[in-house]
C-alpha positions as CSV (number, residue, x, y, z in Angstrom):
1,M,95.5,80.6,151.0
2,T,96.2,77.0,149.8
3,A,98.8,76.1,147.4
4,M,97.6,74.7,144.1
5,P,99.4,71.5,143.0
6,A,101.6,71.4,140.2
7,K,99.9,70.5,137.2
8,K,101.4,67.8,134.8
9,R,103.3,68.1,131.9
10,E,102.0,67.2,128.9
11,P,104.3,64.4,127.2
12,Q,107.4,65.7,125.0
13,G,106.9,64.9,121.5
14,T,105.1,61.8,121.7
15,Q,101.9,62.5,119.9
16,A,103.3,62.7,116.8
17,Y,104.6,58.9,117.4
18,Y,101.0,57.4,118.3
19,D,99.4,59.7,115.2
20,A,101.8,57.7,112.9
21,L,100.6,54.3,113.9
22,D,98.3,52.3,112.2
23,A,94.9,51.4,113.8
24,R,95.3,48.2,115.3
25,T,99.1,49.3,116.7
26,K,97.6,52.8,118.0
27,A,95.1,51.0,120.0
28,T,97.4,48.6,121.7
29,A,99.7,51.2,122.3
30,L,97.3,53.7,123.6
31,A,96.1,51.1,125.9
32,I,99.7,50.6,127.3
33,R,99.9,54.4,127.6
34,R,96.8,54.7,129.5
35,F,98.0,51.8,131.7
36,L,101.1,53.6,132.2
37,R,99.6,56.6,133.3
38,R,97.1,55.2,136.2
39,S,99.6,52.9,137.5
40,A,102.7,55.2,137.0
41,P,101.5,58.7,137.3
42,E,104.8,60.0,139.2
43,L,106.7,59.3,135.9
44,D,107.0,61.7,132.8
45,E,106.6,60.6,129.3
46,V,109.1,61.6,126.7
47,L,110.0,61.0,123.2
48,F,113.5,59.4,123.3
49,M,115.3,57.6,120.6
50,G,112.2,57.7,118.3
51,V,109.6,55.7,120.9
52,P,108.0,56.8,124.0
53,N,109.6,56.7,127.1
54,W,108.8,57.1,130.6
55,R,111.3,58.5,133.3
56,G,111.4,59.0,137.1
57,N,115.1,59.8,138.7
58,A,116.6,58.2,135.5
59,W,114.8,56.3,132.4
60,V,112.1,53.4,133.6
61,C,110.2,52.0,130.7
62,Y,109.4,52.3,127.3
63,I,107.1,50.8,124.5
64,A,108.5,50.2,120.7
65,D,106.0,48.6,118.1
66,Y,106.7,45.7,115.7
67,K,105.0,44.2,113.0
68,D,102.8,41.7,115.4
69,H,103.2,43.1,119.0
70,I,104.4,46.1,121.2
71,N,106.8,45.7,123.8
72,L,106.7,47.2,127.0
73,G,110.6,47.3,128.0
74,F,112.0,48.1,131.5
75,H,115.6,49.6,130.9
76,K,117.2,48.2,134.3
77,G,114.7,45.1,133.4
78,A,117.3,42.5,134.4
79,K,117.0,43.7,137.8
80,I,113.4,43.2,138.4
81,N,112.2,39.9,140.3
82,D,109.5,38.6,137.8
83,P,107.8,35.3,138.9
84,S,105.2,35.8,136.7
85,G,107.9,35.1,133.8
86,L,106.6,37.6,131.3
87,L,110.0,39.7,131.0
88,E,112.2,38.4,128.2
89,G,115.8,39.5,127.0
90,T,119.0,38.3,127.8
91,G,121.3,41.8,127.6
92,K,122.8,43.1,131.1
93,G,120.1,45.7,131.5
94,L,117.2,45.8,129.3
95,R,114.2,43.2,129.6
96,H,110.5,43.5,127.7
97,V,107.1,42.3,127.7
98,K,105.6,41.4,124.5
99,I,102.3,42.6,124.0
100,K,100.4,41.2,120.9
101,K,98.2,43.7,119.2
102,G,94.6,43.7,119.9
103,A,95.3,41.4,123.0
104,P,94.2,42.4,126.5
105,L,96.8,43.9,128.9
106,P,97.8,41.4,131.5
107,E,97.6,44.4,134.0
108,K,97.8,43.0,137.1
109,H,101.3,41.3,136.0
110,L,102.7,44.5,134.8
111,A,101.6,46.8,137.5
112,T,103.9,44.6,139.8
113,L,106.5,44.8,137.1
114,V,106.0,48.6,136.7
115,Q,105.8,49.2,140.7
116,R,109.2,47.2,140.7
117,A,110.8,49.2,138.1
118,I,110.2,52.4,140.1
119,E,111.5,51.0,143.2
120,I,114.7,50.4,141.2
121,D,114.5,53.7,139.9
122,R,114.0,55.5,143.4
123,V,117.3,53.6,144.6
């Protein structure tokens, strides 16, 4: 008899966050969520500090909505090598990518950033 793979848990508390967003914001936020589920299935999505966060060994990334954009933020973004120049921020740790609501995601560049963030999380 073969063992069944572990069933991935449903995100903890995040659905209420998405449900409360206006349609335009929700569409972009859910596009980012789908992207993260495809590109980083090993991360768990959890509501933390009022916004969806993804974690592996520690906090890896998050999304936060603003008036005209959504940030895909990286908790250890200052350690990420970003030749694409998408990352913004000047703090000790956090960096983010601004994604305009309704705009297509720069998936190729985001995938690189997410994979680099996961590599940093594994160390």
